[in-house]
VOROBA-93310 format. One line per 4 residues: number of its first residue (from 1); for each residue x, y, z of C-alpha. Coordinates in steps of 0.5 Angstrom, whole numbers. Layout:
! VOROBA-93310
NUM	X/Y/Z  ...
//
This chain:
! VOROBA-93310
1	-1/0/0  3/7/-2  2/12/4  1/19/1
5	5/24/3  5/31/6  9/37/4  12/41/11
9	13/48/10  16/53/15  10/56/18  8/64/17
13	3/65/22  1/63/29  -6/64/31  -7/64/39
17	-14/64/40  -17/70/36  -10/73/35  -6/72/29
21	2/72/30  6/74/23  12/70/25  16/74/19
25	15/81/21  14/79/28  7/84/29  1/81/33
29	-6/82/29  -11/83/35  -19/84/34  -20/89/38
33	-13/93/37  -13/99/32  -7/97/30  -2/91/30
37	3/91/35  10/89/33  14/84/39  21/85/40
41	25/79/37  26/76/44  19/77/45  18/74/40
45	23/67/41  19/66/48  13/67/44  15/62/40
49	17/56/46  11/58/49  6/56/43  10/50/42
53	8/47/49  0/50/50  -3/49/56  4/47/59
57	8/50/64  15/53/61  19/54/66  23/61/67
61	29/57/67  27/54/60  26/60/57  33/63/60
65	36/57/56  32/57/49  32/65/48  38/67/51
69	43/62/51  51/63/52  49/69/55  48/72/63
73	41/74/64  37/76/70  30/73/71  28/81/69
77	29/80/62  23/74/62  19/78/66  19/84/60
81	18/80/55  12/77/58  10/84/60  10/86/52
85	7/79/51  1/80/55  -1/87/52  0/84/45
89	-6/79/46  -9/83/52  -15/85/46  -18/78/45
93	-24/77/47  -22/70/48  -17/66/52  -12/70/49
97	-16/76/52  -15/73/59  -9/75/62  -6/77/56
101	-6/69/54  -1/68/59  -2/64/66  4/66/71
105	6/60/76  8/62/82  16/61/83  15/56/77
109	14/59/70  8/61/65  4/57/61  0/60/55
113	-8/59/55  -10/60/49  -12/55/43  -6/55/39
117	-5/53/31  1/54/27  -1/56/19  2/57/13
121	1/63/8  -6/63/4  -3/61/-2  1/56/0
125	0/48/-1  -4/45/5  0/43/12  0/39/17
129	3/42/24  1/40/31  5/44/37  0/40/42
133	3/34/47  0/27/45  -7/27/48  -4/20/51
137	1/23/55  1/27/61  2/35/60  8/34/64
141	10/28/61  11/32/54  14/37/57  20/33/60
145	20/29/53  20/36/49  28/35/48  27/29/45
149	21/30/41  24/37/39  30/32/36  26/27/33
153	19/28/31  17/32/25  18/40/26  14/46/23
157	20/49/21  23/44/18  24/45/10  21/40/5
161	25/34/3  27/34/-4  30/30/-9  29/23/-13
165	27/17/-9  23/21/-4  17/18/-6  20/12/-4
169	23/13/2  18/18/5  13/14/8  19/10/11
173	21/15/14  14/18/17  13/11/19  20/11/23
177	19/18/26  12/16/28  15/10/32  20/13/35
181	16/19/37  11/13/41  17/11/44  19/18/47
185	12/18/49  12/12/53  18/14/57  15/21/58
189	9/18/61  14/13/65  18/19/68  12/23/69
193	9/17/73  15/16/77  16/23/79  9/23/81
197	10/18/86  17/21/88  12/28/90  9/23/95
201	2/22/90  0/15/89  -6/12/85  -11/8/89
205	-15/1/85  -21/5/84  -16/11/80  -17/16/85
209	-11/19/89  -8/19/96  -4/25/99  2/22/102
213	6/28/103  10/34/101  15/34/96  22/33/99
217	26/39/97  33/38/95  36/41/101  35/40/109
221	37/46/114  41/44/119  41/50/123  33/52/125
225	33/56/131  30/62/128  36/67/130  41/69/125
229	47/63/122  51/66/117  58/65/113  58/58/113
233	64/54/112  64/46/110  70/41/112  74/38/107
237	69/31/107  62/35/108  62/32/116  62/38/119
241	60/45/118  62/52/122  59/58/121  57/64/126
245	51/65/130  49/71/132  48/71/140  41/71/143
249	42/78/146  45/80/140  51/82/144  55/79/138
253	57/73/134  61/67/136  64/61/131  59/55/132
257	62/47/129  56/42/128  56/35/124  52/36/118
261	45/33/122  41/36/127  47/34/133  47/40/138
265	54/45/136  60/47/140  64/54/141  70/54/137
269	75/60/140  73/65/146  72/72/145  72/76/151
273	65/80/153  65/85/148  68/81/142  65/78/136
277	68/72/132  66/72/124  68/69/118  71/63/119
281	75/59/114  76/51/114  83/49/111  84/44/106
285	87/38/110  81/39/115  85/41/121  85/48/123
289	80/54/122  82/61/121  77/66/123  76/74/125
293	76/77/132  73/84/133  72/88/138  67/93/138
297	74/99/140  75/97/132  81/92/134  81/86/129
301	85/80/129  85/74/125  86/68/129  87/61/128
305	84/55/132  84/47/132  78/45/128  77/39/134
309	78/44/139  83/41/143  89/46/141  89/53/144
313	87/59/139  93/64/136  93/70/133  97/71/126
317	95/78/124  92/84/125  86/87/121  83/94/121
321	75/93/122  71/93/116  65/90/113  70/87/107
325	75/83/110  76/77/107  82/71/107  82/63/105
329	86/57/106  92/57/100  91/49/99  97/44/101
333	100/49/106  100/53/112  98/61/109  92/64/108
337	91/69/101  87/75/104  83/81/99  85/88/99
341	85/91/106  83/98/108  86/101/115  93/101/118
345	94/94/115  92/96/108  94/93/102  91/94/95
349	91/87/93  91/80/93  97/77/98  99/72/101
353	100/71/108  105/65/111  103/62/117  110/59/119
357	114/65/118  109/71/119  111/74/112  107/76/107
361	107/76/100  104/80/95  101/78/88  103/82/82
365	97/82/78  93/88/74  89/93/78  88/100/79
369	89/104/86  81/104/87  80/97/86  78/93/91
373	79/85/90  74/81/95  74/73/97  80/71/93
377	80/63/93  85/58/90  82/53/85  83/45/88
381	88/44/83  92/50/85  92/53/78  88/59/79
385	85/64/84  79/67/82  76/73/87  70/79/87
389	73/86/84  69/91/87  64/87/90  59/93/91
393	57/93/85  62/87/82  64/81/78  68/75/78
397	75/75/76  81/69/75  88/70/74  94/65/74
401	95/62/81  102/66/81  99/73/78  99/76/72
405	94/78/67  86/78/71  80/77/67  73/78/68
409	68/72/68  62/76/68  60/83/67  54/84/70
413	56/89/75  52/85/80  51/85/88  55/77/88
417	53/75/95  59/69/96  62/64/92  67/58/93
421	69/53/87  67/46/85  71/40/87  74/39/80
425	75/46/78  72/46/72  67/52/75  63/55/81
429	58/56/85  55/63/87  50/67/90  47/74/87
433	41/79/89  35/79/83  30/82/84  28/81/91
437	32/75/93  39/72/92  39/66/89  45/61/87
441	48/60/80  53/55/78  58/58/73  61/53/67
445	69/55/67  70/52/60  64/56/56  63/61/61
449	55/58/61  51/60/67  46/55/70  40/57/75
453	41/52/81  33/53/83  35/54/90  31/61/92
457	33/66/98  40/63/98  47/66/99  54/65/102
461	56/57/98  61/53/101  63/47/98  66/40/101
465	72/39/96  72/31/98  65/30/96  62/35/93
469	57/37/99  54/44/98  52/48/105  49/55/104
473	45/61/108  38/61/107  35/67/108  28/70/108
477	27/77/110  20/80/110  21/87/109  14/92/111
481	15/99/109  14/104/115  14/111/117  18/113/122
485	17/119/127  20/121/132  15/121/138  16/127/143
489	11/125/148  13/118/149  21/119/147  23/114/141
493	20/113/135  13/112/133  12/106/127  7/107/122
497	5/101/117  4/102/110  1/98/105  1/91/108
501	2/86/104  5/79/104  11/80/99  18/85/100
505	18/92/99  24/96/99  27/102/96  21/107/99
509	22/114/95  18/119/98  16/125/93  18/133/95
513	11/134/96  10/130/101  4/127/98  7/120/94
517	11/114/95  13/109/90  18/103/92  20/97/89
521	15/90/91  14/83/88  7/83/93  4/81/86
525	8/75/85  13/79/80  17/85/81  15/91/80
529	15/99/82  9/101/85  6/108/87  1/111/91
533	-2/117/94  0/116/100  -7/118/104  -11/114/99
537	-8/107/100  -13/105/95  -9/109/90  -4/104/90
541	-2/101/83  4/98/79  8/102/74  6/98/67
545	13/96/62  18/98/68  22/92/70  26/96/75
549	34/95/78  35/94/85  42/97/85  40/104/86
553	33/107/88  28/113/84  29/120/83  23/124/84
557	23/131/80  23/138/84  16/138/82  14/132/84
561	11/130/77  16/125/75  22/120/77  28/118/74
565	29/110/74  33/105/72  30/100/69  31/93/65
569	29/92/57  27/85/54  35/84/53  36/85/60
573	40/91/58  39/97/63  37/103/61  34/110/64
577	27/111/64  23/118/66  16/116/69  10/119/70
581	7/115/76  0/118/77  0/117/69  3/110/70
585	7/112/63  15/110/63  18/112/57  27/110/56
589	31/117/55  37/117/50  42/117/55  49/115/52
593	51/111/57  52/103/56  51/102/64  47/106/67
597	46/105/75  42/112/77  39/118/75  38/124/78
601	35/130/77  39/138/77  36/144/79  36/146/71
605	31/142/67  35/142/61  41/138/65  41/131/69
609	46/127/72  47/119/70  51/115/74  55/110/69
613	58/104/71  64/101/68  67/94/66  71/95/72
617	66/95/77  67/102/79  63/109/76  63/115/74
621	58/121/75  56/125/69  53/131/68  49/132/61
625	45/137/57  40/133/56  37/139/50  42/137/45
629	41/131/40  45/127/43  45/128/49  53/133/51
633	57/131/57  58/137/61  63/134/66  65/128/69
637	66/125/76  70/120/77  69/113/83  62/115/85
641	58/110/88  52/114/90  50/121/89  44/125/91
645	43/133/89  42/137/94  36/142/91  37/147/98
649	44/148/97  45/147/90  50/141/91  51/134/90
653	53/129/95  56/122/94  60/117/97  65/113/93
657	67/105/92  74/106/94  73/110/101  69/111/107
661	65/117/108  62/123/104  64/128/99  60/135/96
665	61/138/89  57/143/87  52/143/81  58/143/75
669	62/138/78  68/143/79  74/140/82  76/146/86
673	69/146/90  70/138/92  70/137/100  69/131/105
677	63/132/109  64/126/113  70/121/113  68/115/118
681	60/114/114  58/111/110  62/104/110  64/102/103
685	58/96/103  53/100/106  54/106/101  46/106/99
689	44/107/107  44/114/107  39/120/104  38/128/104
693	33/132/108  30/138/107  35/142/109  40/139/106
697	42/135/112  45/127/109  42/122/114  45/115/115
701	43/108/117  47/103/120  47/97/125  51/95/132
705	50/90/137  45/94/141  41/96/135  39/93/129
709	37/99/126  41/106/128  41/113/125  45/118/125
713	47/125/122  53/125/117  58/131/117  65/133/121
717	61/138/124  55/134/127  56/131/133  57/123/134
721	49/123/137  45/117/134  38/115/135  36/108/136
725	30/107/130  29/100/131  33/96/136  31/89/134
729	28/89/126  34/91/121  32/95/115  35/94/108
733	42/97/106  39/99/98  35/105/100  30/110/104
737	28/117/104  26/122/108  20/127/107  22/135/107
741	16/138/110  16/134/117  22/130/117  18/123/116
745	23/118/115  20/112/110  24/105/111  23/98/110
749	24/94/116  24/87/118  18/84/120  20/77/120
753	28/76/119  33/70/121  38/66/117  39/57/117
757	44/54/114  42/50/108  45/43/106  45/39/100
761	49/34/95  52/39/90  47/39/84  50/34/78
765	51/37/71  45/35/67  46/30/62  43/30/55
769	36/27/55  38/22/50  44/20/54  40/18/60
773	35/14/56  38/7/57  39/8/65  32/11/65
777	29/6/62  32/0/66  32/3/73  24/5/72
781	21/-2/68  26/-7/72  22/-11/76  22/-10/84
785	27/-15/87
//
């Protein structure tokens, strides 16, 4: 019997419900829209991935891997693409119009709701296309089998087969492909049922389901007392962990050691009454632990103690109190590798300390005087050193172990929150802040590919080199917005909660007229900027089409009608936006800057300041004339971490990446007007924890053992007087504001907080689907023993 052949052609159009998408032009034709909407190339690519799996949940990780391969984007790019797709599909009056046709699955991904049809041009020959999963295959099985099906089954994008003998080969080819598809479907079904059993759902004899229990997390918390357990370090065999733990009375931290089970910990070392021990580092032979001991008087010592607690601790080096102190062990030698240090024991670069002789050895490599190199670590094979350059807004760098040319591994200007080597030196695991949380990533050094480890609220990873175990800090703070005012009648401060939610709110910026507030939050499940009139809570709504950055807060215009905001587009590129929040409009400004970090209004409507990031991790403040096209740079000031324009005095106040303190300069950035306002605060790490009031005074938030949120005025002439705003509640470190009229402070305070140590097997690299088919078949089909 001769089977008829069907000519396949690349689809030209995609019908989603009643909306038609022209693939070549990337235009979406919706029945209720006045004109077609053109998608960006990345948004179009996201739509095609969703359309190939209609009705199924597609994870953010899959979208990042397929649409942004070989790059290091954040989740922001996916959110921007989904926002654009929803706008394009929103005019449909069927499923395509409901929620923009795309449903958000919290903490997972997205699902295309509407029906999907792939179509060729009307004048082309008939085509047969199918993007839906086989009806006999569960949705999740189809998703897991997707890569194999895409490789082995007919694709709607595949060109027609041409040439002699095509008629004879086509039936057998079609039949073979159908058999392979059935095989993959059966394997996918087996995988789906196996995963369901692993997740604790069993089928009864009558076809019903019994709920057995919650799915197992890939990790378990080995410290879960509700306190603050930070900076873990694993023993080489992964059987024990040392970490810094905040005492119950918050008087200081101690180093605790425990096995990686539920056993009680023991204390390492004997800090004095006014001292804190922190930053433990386990030696590569498992015998010793180095740590820092700091006093409330500013003293700092690096100590070494036996891990088993049998020998006395001893001092090996002096340091100056700094929240950016870092050191690690040199493999196979009794030596410590230090990052940059400040103060009386300062060193601008990376150096070694030989513990036998007490001698320092500076490594020769390329760095500038303003660079700060943090968390250096030798690779397990001893060939490389990786470190974080300028960690306040930094990237991971690598250089040969003996020194030499250092090169960047990432180019994100991100907030890196700890990292460690993989045991085979092939890659790294690191934490970084993304929107309102920290996540862990694995970086493949051979191809510089980034992989999300799917661990939310995770930071400070540490890896056991002999066994590949992974420990990390899991911190899940819930920050709410508060208006804080001095209570003269009762003394102290009164706290008023604003816009309550279950999300995390940050960077509240009150308008100059004191009537409006913008802030960033994930309260709706997606990260966005929100606006409201303070006296009308019902006016609260997100600014559509804007994915805000978390590095710097927004800046209000003097008229309180617009904002300068840094956001990211669908490709993950940071851009300068001007926002009219009351109208819900956001437009991109043509700032000639590759990496804008902050925008500031000046007293002149034709001029703006833009903080521009540099590849090295530093930044410069540039004054632009925005009335010219293109914008014309008028002046520039280097080494700026955050700036604020004081309208009261017409001055710019700013902090530096390279040093502690606060400076000021005139609105023209004239070097002759430069002076230092404060030589002690803010610290290099808390460079965003200061703001201006209506009279041009700078106000700084910090933390002490006795007060979680301490406020003080900055300035050489300002007294050392400080007020405890919240004794037992921490504030975020990335922005707050002060109302010019009444001096009320708008800031996020932690409603719930704490940190525990998570422990798990280091996730293995994922092999290809076809490579594991035989193993999966054997494991899931073999008879029970």
